[in-house]
Steps between C-alpha positions, in 0.01 A plus 500: 500500500775746598681439169180574313456831681859607433516377139413835333823651635832439323739298712823304464286187455220630275607706201559472129870458578435175683669439832715809555687450827833589656629146453828543697300601809248222446773241445682599818186476712396168343847362572461596866152345509631176354794492737266569790275209404799264483644613834166493682441147373838396635497699825147400603502131409594365845263729690215432257552122522467505879218756525280384211638165387577645156853636441368708208220666700663843512610473138141451382379791711781717370404409143152634574656822631716526187191461281311766700806723481518470121130583476556803723795603283291479183207686650726776634657551160157576353419783742608848377742679731261796509246272671751418773564871546129578537451216747796593722296640789252211495788255506646680800169467685491134402848449642397655832186287504694177448758587767222573749309182411801278560515622862134414568464173694311245296609657171875515538686172537786465747808302392816479714375782722426745217164612361605544136246298306132508419395138483264350246401137459785392272747787510620801698544860385779714642374861495847649548605376154204678341536812716864557398407515130194718563714745698743522207213579259353764731836665572582510127177691442581737786846575359343591166223715647723680752830498315587866562385485863706185566813655354478844658309483832524311826123443500513320167771279646315417823150445357568144376597397852148584618406191301816293535542515879150367587548222246838417650335491843242249374776282357691511830185394686492170308807509555678514163819696548651389169206619289509832685868553420452405133196726456658800669827448314325490163300811591817685604670408172196620303500831685869547426449427130197730510728792575524527879809701590808327638472673840139392552578151374796472738277611786250231404776236504616609845145490636447156344815364665388639836154347451653158426717530812196581715296216349779251563533616860123482554475123445734260682485237224625754243794591721574130551507448124725801455747373757487135391562550129843650571603170665232235433724220627476642852142369512491257211214294642295802604459841337789431260369165379358608162806701405748230600310241296490738203876558526557124514301472176724759334809320626386162371423643156857613431556599134271267303260375765405152619260452211134582441280322753792391720475766770536374854395824670148483352445176696357681804828666596427835337158648595300669221725339240253556214391852601734749668815285468457350155816680387703304756374172355578631152855582610542153652375317190636728225802647676663839462459487123124442519465770766685756289292416193183551707627831632590604144141430391366715783741780415394481136124525563534779758735704281269441205209628710699815578573546131130462424438787740772703330347440156158606628652815647665582167159453335364755755274236656600592853236304691602181319866580567448538876297177514778312322762646736287412802443139392871460427589624848245264658673209330846629585405544866355150536789346308768669711329424831428134418850430364654699787310288754596175327872578498505653848552863408165605649297386803261213434177635354212325327484655153441310179742498207313636195410232242687225687341458844189290554193715563198583291458869586864587438518312171172630355585859594850467351348374173247784500789744545672346198184559296489859617864555405444344158202729448708804601779404260252448216320829556824697524626342178179541300389829667154353556293480812519852640183669618515741206521227237182381334521140389402414144514202269820636346678440829455125452653500154782747547842338470758610755847358528617385841829687498622377841 
């Protein structure tokens, strides 16, 4: 039904030019999706066999998430960027609504002491994943509407925090410290690219560091994690257990790994082996070489996303540019935190690795973001899709070279 409604609009999937996509970006993301499916199948086999009697249980569920993600990607590509811009405020309200709902007993579902999911019969939805993207869309619209005010006045700089701070508070109530850091970091980067002066940006960084220090001091378990990660072997069977097991996985992998499917750490030694610590299992099975190839893929797709934003900015499609920058920084933040936790450079924090970790909400939202980036790239290249442009049949037949 949704495809029928959107069909009158030109899109990368429906035009006289056929399928007109940024294939390097698509190929990089599909490679990560494929690698994620392989690693989740391997990392979850032992746990799935014990919990459900079927070692491929998580693989089949992940395949469903991949299918839903590809559908979300296709649907997102068919929505004009101008529609996203018009819906920015409604999406912000929706994000607040979801973050409030997840805290309501009976609606929100508690897992490992955190209320981060809204449970349905067969699946769970993680509102923080949706909220991060909606905040990026809303903030991109704000930077376009208030561009001069943001660049020249303190009020234009502080106004976004009237929205961001209450949302951060809701995330901390779950608690979801990692999502809070990623969201605020992406927002700060967008403000800087939107023209905020260096002095005001530096002040924001200082305040953010102080806020993180206060938040860490406020909760004993956060301080324990901060102290333990510097020397996890001092409490290797307590607060340092996950990190020590992850480091053992890296050590066993050496250069070329122990072989796909041969991980020992996934056999109930490493908790959350197919979610937060899937990269450790990957390093054990594929070694340093496989880890570096995976990191190279992540670097490629994030840099490509930044270039998509740059191309949109050159085409004077500033809203699309800020959205692309924001999505890229969301990915960069999650990637750096997850890899940093796995290798022991950051305190242990539950945050999924985009495209690779097991989890329906994260995967579907990542795929939707890919569709949005592909739409942005297509509109900036063809100069279609702005609010001022009236679509006509000629748009479907017009031939435009890719040129990138």
